[in-house]
Residue, then its C-alpha position, 0 to 999 in steps of 0.5 A: x632818160x638813158x642819156x641822163x643815166x649815162x651822164x650820171x654813171x660817167x660822172x661818178x665813175x670818173x670823179x667819185x673815186x678821188x673823193x671817196x679815197x680822201x676824208x669824207x666831207x660829210x663825216x660818218x658815212x660809208x664813203x662807198x659812192x664809187x662802188x657798183x652798189x653805191x651807183x645803183x642806189x643813186x640810179x634807183x633814186x633817179x628812176x623813182x623820182x622820175x616817176x614822181x615828177x611824171x605823176x600828173x601824166x601817169x597817175x601813179x601816186x607819188x608815195x609808191x615809187x619812193x617807198x620802194x626806192x627807199x627799201x632798195x636803197x637801204x638794201x644797198x646800204x646794208x650790203x655796203x656796210x658789211x664791207x666796212x668796219x663798224x658799219x652796223x653801228x653807223x647804219x643804226x645811228x643813221x636809221x635812228x636819226x632818219x626815223x626821229x626826223x620822220x616821226x616828228x614831221x609825221x605827228x606835226x603834219x597829222x595834227x595840222x591835217x586833222x584840224x584842216x579836215x575838221x574845218x572843212x567838215x564844218x564848212x569853214x572854207x566853203x562858206x568863205x568861197x560862197x561869200x566871195x562868189x556872191x559879192x560880184x567882184x570883177x575878174x581883176x578884183x578876184x585876181x587880187x583878192x584870191x592872190x592876197x588871201x592865198x598869201x595870208x592863209x597859207x602861213x596858217x593852213x598849208x599852201x596846198x589846201x589854200x590853193x585848192x580853196x582859192x582855185x574853187x573860187x576862181x572856177x566858180x566865177x570864171x569857168x567860161x573864161x579859160x584865160x582868166x582861170x589860167x592866169x588866176x591859178x598861176x597867181x594863186x600858186x605863186x602867192x600860196x608858195x610865197x606866203x608859206x615861205x615866211x611861216x613855220x606852218x606854211x610849207x613842209x620845208x619851213x617846218x623842217x627848218x624850224x624843227x631842226x633848230x636852225x631858225x627859231x619861230x619868230x625868225x621866219x618873219x624876217x622873210x615877210x617882205x621878200x616873200x611879198x615881193x616874190x608874189x607882187x612882181x609877177x602879179x603886177x605883170x599878169x594883172x594886165x592879162x586879166x579881163x577888165x570885166x565883171x562876171x554875174x554874181x552867184x547866189x549860193x549861200x553856205x553857212x558854217x556848221x555848229x562848232x566851226x569857228x570854235x575849231x578855228x580858235x582851237x587850231x590857233x590855240x594849238x599853234x600857240x601851244x606848239x610855239x610855247x613848247x619850242x620857245x619857252x620849254x625848249x621841247x620839240x614842236x610836235x609835242x605841242x601839236x599833239x597836245x593841241x590835238x587833244x583839244x579837238x578830241x575833247x571838243x568833238x566829244x562835246x559836239x557828239x554828246x550835245x548833238x540834237x539830232x541823234x538819229x541823223x548819223x550823217x550829221x555826226x561829227x566823228x574826229x577819227x573820220x578826219x584822221x582817216x581822211x588825212x593826206x596819207x599819200x603825202x605822209x608816206x611820200x615824206x617817209x620815202x623821201x627822208x629814207x631815200x635821201x638818208x640812205x644816199x647820205x649814209x653812202x656818202x653822196x650828201x657829204x660830197x655834194x655839200x663839199x662841191x656846192x657850199x665850199x665850191x660855189x659858196x653858200x649864196x650861189x648854192x642856195x639860189x641854185x637849190x631853189x631853182x632845182x626845187x622847180x623840177x624836183x620837189x623842194x622836200x628832198x632838196x631841203x632834207x638833203x641840205x639839212x642832212x648836209x648841215x653846211x656851216x651857214x649863218x642865219x642869213x643863209x638859212x633864211x635864204x635857202x628857206x625862202x628859195x626852196x619855198x618859192x622856187x617851186x613856183x617857176x614851174x607848175x610841177x614844182x609844188x604840190x599847189x601847182x600839181x593840185x590845181x592842174x588836176x582841178x582846172x579841167x584843162x584850163x591851167x596846164x604846164x605850158x600855160x604856167x611856163x608862159x609866165x615863168x619869166x615873170x615869176x623868175x623876176x619875182x624870184x630874183x626880186x625876193x632874193x635882192x630884197x632879202x639881201x637889202x633887209x636881212x643882209x646886214 
């Protein structure tokens, strides 16, 4: 860590004075990167994100360091703004922009999380898991079934929920076969991330791109075939490492609770509402999602007043309990990331990086490298930084960065929320190093998806 910080300080001390003395590549920034406070803000972000990367080992919630870092970075921004003419107006504009970005993301994700929690409460996912376990599939059949289900469920639910559901299926039938669990979990992570890349609902990064207006709702489906290639290449390679045996079938039978399938239908209606708001009325999608949340509120009221067993309070369906069980650590993490990156952008870093990458390397190389970077650094700050830079790119390039940022995290187990969650669920059978053993195969899928995207969408 000391070597990394030393290198960063040396780099900015020697290269940024020249950049800061000229026109700002990003425009509307303080251009104070080479100052002591400017460098301190960058060091704060690096230290905070080092703690985020180490979350699996130190068991510190990822939201805590980035929220603290956001506050410290904006203290640096506030002090730097005092040295610049019209600095207060610049900060006000930057804060309003970042707050609007976060509010739209928060309201959209909160609705989706509440629906997922409501479906979980009604045993939708448990019923699917028990059905798969009872069918008596072989290990290789389960490998492909859980992979394809992950690929096709994650565009609707998020990739984290999908990975946890399919991971529970794998553990239920293969807990005594650690090698099978490890390979199946890798396949689930790759499939869930690939499936999330071709849908605005599949990943936070695709949602951010959709809400930014760079790609419309139906434009994402141009990534379906490249995303499928990203999943199929490593899956076909790992297939031969899966035991060609059949585990004994389970006998657990879980039924869907009353109203479960209606809630699934309401979630589909909510998605249609959000898309209609954006495509037809040209209103932000989060407005449609919040309207869709009202569908669930009214239906939960209907369930409550028609519940036959009024004395069993454990059976009561209370929608506000689902709100409380939302992933607040994740939502607060997004706050920290958006304001950390927004603060660094206000200082001038994003404009410089945009100039260095997108004008120096070219958009294709820059987008491929950004995808590789998301294997180490979470794809959310990578994508938000690129959206904040707003490089001049055509639709092909915006689709490319959407895909690479979404699937690049599959290269390492710590590169996506799905991988981190499954490491915690696997009871030590799926680890960082067991995933890295197959990184070369996942890398072939990454390269194959980029080439497929070029063949299909390059024209």
